[in-house]
C-alpha positions in Angstrom: 150.9 -49.4 -37.7 150.9 -53.5 -38.0 147.7 -54.1 -40.1 148.1 -58.1 -40.2 148.8 -58.6 -36.6 145.9 -57.2 -36.0 143.4 -59.4 -38.5 145.7 -62.7 -36.9 144.1 -61.2 -33.3 140.9 -60.6 -34.7 140.2 -64.0 -37.3 141.7 -66.0 -33.5 138.4 -63.9 -31.9 136.8 -64.9 -34.1 137.3 -68.6 -33.5 137.3 -68.6 -30.2 141.0 -69.6 -30.4 142.9 -69.2 -27.8 146.0 -70.5 -28.3 146.0 -68.1 -31.7 144.8 -64.7 -29.1 148.6 -65.5 -27.4 150.6 -65.9 -30.8 149.7 -61.9 -31.1 151.8 -61.3 -28.2 154.6 -60.5 -26.8 156.3 -62.7 -24.3 155.8 -61.3 -21.4 151.9 -59.8 -22.1 151.2 -63.3 -22.7 152.4 -64.2 -19.8 150.7 -61.9 -17.7 147.0 -62.2 -20.0 146.1 -65.9 -18.3 144.0 -68.0 -20.9 140.8 -67.6 -19.0 141.3 -64.3 -18.4 141.6 -63.9 -22.6 139.0 -66.5 -22.7 136.7 -64.1 -20.7 137.6 -60.9 -22.7 136.8 -62.9 -26.4 133.9 -64.8 -26.2 131.7 -62.9 -25.5 132.8 -61.2 -29.1 133.0 -64.6 -31.1 129.2 -64.3 -31.6 129.3 -61.2 -33.8 132.6 -61.8 -35.5 131.3 -65.3 -36.8 129.8 -62.8 -39.4 132.0 -60.8 -42.1 133.6 -58.1 -40.4 136.5 -55.0 -41.6 139.3 -53.9 -39.7 140.1 -50.3 -40.7 143.5 -48.3 -39.3 141.6 -44.9 -38.0 145.4 -44.3 -37.0 148.5 -43.7 -34.1 148.4 -41.9 -32.0 151.4 -41.0 -29.1 150.3 -41.9 -25.4 152.0 -41.5 -22.7 154.7 -41.9 -24.8 154.2 -45.0 -26.2 152.5 -45.2 -30.3 149.3 -46.8 -30.5 147.9 -47.6 -33.1 143.5 -47.6 -32.8 142.1 -49.5 -35.3 137.3 -50.0 -35.9 135.8 -53.2 -36.2 132.5 -52.9 -38.3 130.4 -55.9 -38.1 128.2 -56.9 -40.5 124.9 -57.4 -38.2 124.8 -53.5 -38.4 125.8 -53.1 -34.4 127.9 -50.6 -32.5 131.6 -51.1 -33.8 133.6 -52.8 -32.2 137.3 -50.1 -31.2 141.1 -51.4 -31.0 144.0 -50.1 -29.0 147.2 -51.8 -29.5 150.9 -51.1 -28.0 152.9 -53.2 -30.5 156.7 -53.9 -30.2 158.9 -55.9 -32.4 155.9 -57.9 -34.5 154.0 -58.7 -31.6 151.4 -57.4 -29.1 153.1 -55.5 -26.1 149.3 -53.5 -25.1 146.1 -53.9 -26.1 142.7 -52.6 -25.3 139.6 -53.9 -27.0 136.6 -51.4 -27.0 133.5 -53.5 -27.3 129.8 -51.9 -27.5 127.9 -50.9 -24.5 125.5 -53.4 -23.3 
């Protein structure tokens, strides 16, 4: 698990920092995940994450031959938690799924 990497990623999201977000990704993932696509993913989360939040590792699971790390983001606004699934390779994120609350 790479908690500092996830902390940096969530901090970049909270600041709406696309370049900071991309810095956490592997070269291949960053190449395939355009700045416009990243902005579309993180912008809805920015207002909630500007408030206080906490990050909790909830485990690692084997899925489709890879180790996937799961993190729970609890936001101080009392709303639904955010779930992050990350595949980490060589200290950077090679795969990512952020499940935000349902609207």
